[in-house]
Residue, then its C-alpha position, 0 to 999 in steps of 0.5 A: x939269180x937268188x934272193x937279195x940279202x941285206x945285212x944290218x951291221x953295227x956296234x952293240x946297242x945301236x938298235x939293229x934288232x929294233x930295225x929288223x923288227x920295224x922293217x918286218x912289222x913284227x917282233x922277231x929279234x929280242x930287243x933289250x937295253x942290255x948290249x949283246x943280246x943278239x948273237x946268232x944271225x936272225x933273218x926274215x923276208x921283207x916284201x913290198x909290192x911284190x918285191x922281196x929281200x932277206x933282212x939279216x940281223x947280226x950281233x954287235x960288232x966288237x962286243x965283249x961277251x960275258x960268256x966268252x962268245x965274242x969270237x963266235x959272234x964275230x964269225x957270224x957277222x963276217x958270214x953275214x957280210x960275205x953273203x949279203x948284197x947290201x949292208x945297212x951300217x947302223x950308228x947311234x946319232x945320240x952317241x956320235x962317231x966312236x972308234x968302233x964305228x970307224x973300225x966297222x967302216x974299215x971292215x965294210x970297205x975291205x969287203x967292198x960291200x955296198x952300204x947304206x948308212x943309217x943314223x938311228x935314235x933320231x927321234x926329232x928333226x932337230x937331231x938331223x944335223x948331228x949325222x953330218x959327222x958320219x960322212x967321214x966314214x966314206x959311205x956318203x950321207x947317213x939317213x936319220x931314222x928312229x927304229x923304235x918310233x918308225x921315223x923314216x922307215x918307208x924312206x929307208x925301204x925306198x933306198x934299199x929297193x933302189x940300191x938293190x935294183x942295181x945289185x941283185x934280183x928283188x923279183x924272186x919270191x922266197x921259197x915256200x917251206x914244205x914243213x916247219x920243224x922246231x927244235x926245243x929242249x932244256x939248256x945245253x942239250x945240243x939243239x944248235x949243234x943239231x941244226x948245224x948238222x942238218x943244214x951242213x954249216x955253222x948257221x948258229x953258234x954252238x957252245x958248251x956254255x948253257x943259254x948261248x941261243x937267245x932268239x928263235x932262229x929260223x933257218x931255211x935249207x933245201x933237201x931233195x929239191x924241197x925247202x924246209x924251215x928249221x927253228x932253233x930255240x933258246x934252251x929252257x930253264x925252270x920258270x922260277x929260275x928265269x934270271x932276267x927279261x932276256x931269258x923270259x922272252x927266250x922262253x916265250x919264243x920257244x913256246x911260240x916256235x912250238x905253236x907254229x911248227x908242223x913237227x917238234x923235235x924235243x931234244x933230251x940229253x941222254x947223259x942226264x935223267x929226264x927233268x921237270x923242264x923236259x916233262x913240262x915241254x912234253x906236256x905243252x907239246x901234247x896240249x898243243x896237239x903237235x906232231x913230235x919226235x923225241x930226240x935223245x941226243x948225246x947217245x954216244x955218252x949215255x951210260x946205264x942205258x946201253x939197250x935202246x929198248x930199255x930207254x924207250x920204256x923209261x921215256x914212256x913213263x917219263x913223258x906219258x903225254x907223248x906216247x904217240x911220238x917216235x924216238x930217235x937216238x942221235x949224236x949231233x956233234x958227229x951228225x950221227x942219225x941226224x938226217x934220218x930224223x929229218x926223214x922221220x919228220x917228213x914221214x910224221x908230217x905226212x901222217x899229220x896231214x892225212x885225210x881219211x875218207x869218211x867211209x874208212x873212218x867209220x869202218x874203224x869206228x865199227x871195229x872199235x864199237x864191236x870191241x868195247x861197248x861202254x856204259x857210263x852211269x845210267x846210260x850207254x855211250x853210243x857213237x853214230x858216225x864220225x868225220x874228220x874236219x881238219x889235219x895237223x892235228x888230225x881232228x875227228x868229230x864223233x856224233x854221239x848220243x851224249x858227249x858227257x858219257x865219253x870221259x878221258x879214259x874212253x877217249x884215250x882208248x878210242x884214240x889208241x885204237x884209231x892209231x892202230x887201225x888207221x895210217x896215223x900211228x905216230x901223230x896226235x889225234x884230237x877227238x871231239x864229241x858232239x851230240x847227234x841231236x844238234x845236227 
């Protein structure tokens, strides 16, 4: 039996994202006073006393989306309902029963889904009697909570696990991902289409409208018996053009996704020149020492770069900090080369988690020392020995006579040669220099 799934359903701005964050105990969904911030299904795993379920946040039912995405949002809600074992039907106790609540109730009755009614924004006990009117929706008494202030959070969790005991297994732990892959890029490069092509279903909304994705959406999927997590992130604009707080939090989530990923896919739009946003993301990925694949998407529409090799050179000049990153050319809307990117990511991750035996590492350094002795100022830079201290990123410590003699140029030379002589050609290498005298 698979993992139990609980979906939060409700009209716009009743506090669904706040509830997901409250039950998870951390910020996952963007919370904003603006109605309709959540569009995709955002999910997380909830654990208590070795019991588990997947909690899914959905967009506001009945939202009139300013970007004409209402139909897409509605379809995502229906998919959440169809895959769920239990729904948390959320209403706003302050606004009382409204026609849209009745419409949602009809939808849930139609699907025959088990439901726990939740009346949110009940910040004080004096508000509880107002929840009585929701009983006419046909789901019994609604539990009064305040997602923002954690009122009755544990009571709700008790009810969820009690209800799931008769509906689905809560003993099944979530599968452990072997690798986390973040998809990042500027707006409208095809990130969501790329994710859907990998997982083989419409897991996130795809639209030609820039800025469709707002949250960082984690999606687990299986391939060859292994579980992967792929993170779709909001498209990034220049920092000076961040229009509102929604875009700001989207930007924060994209950078967080890079930090927690094992491999980053930097999507570049083949139909446009490499932008300042692309360069900024590339620099951030390099600064974080993240394994990366530069994915040139919409390659079928590219003009003036018919020969792949020419474009390789162009990217090398545009994104010098990612010289180690392999390049892939894809058409996400047709799923062309998408699966091969996943295979490449697996290979990259293998390199990033490689442990190099100390004797082999020092053999490589002997080769480098024989090729290039380096004088800096009044002294010679000497490497006595080296050792690897961690993986992902591969981190190597050189024990030397004077760390100050190892400037950036010399370190870049060493890193470049290490990539050539060791099985870590396509991943970042963090190279540290420590004084031998301190040992």
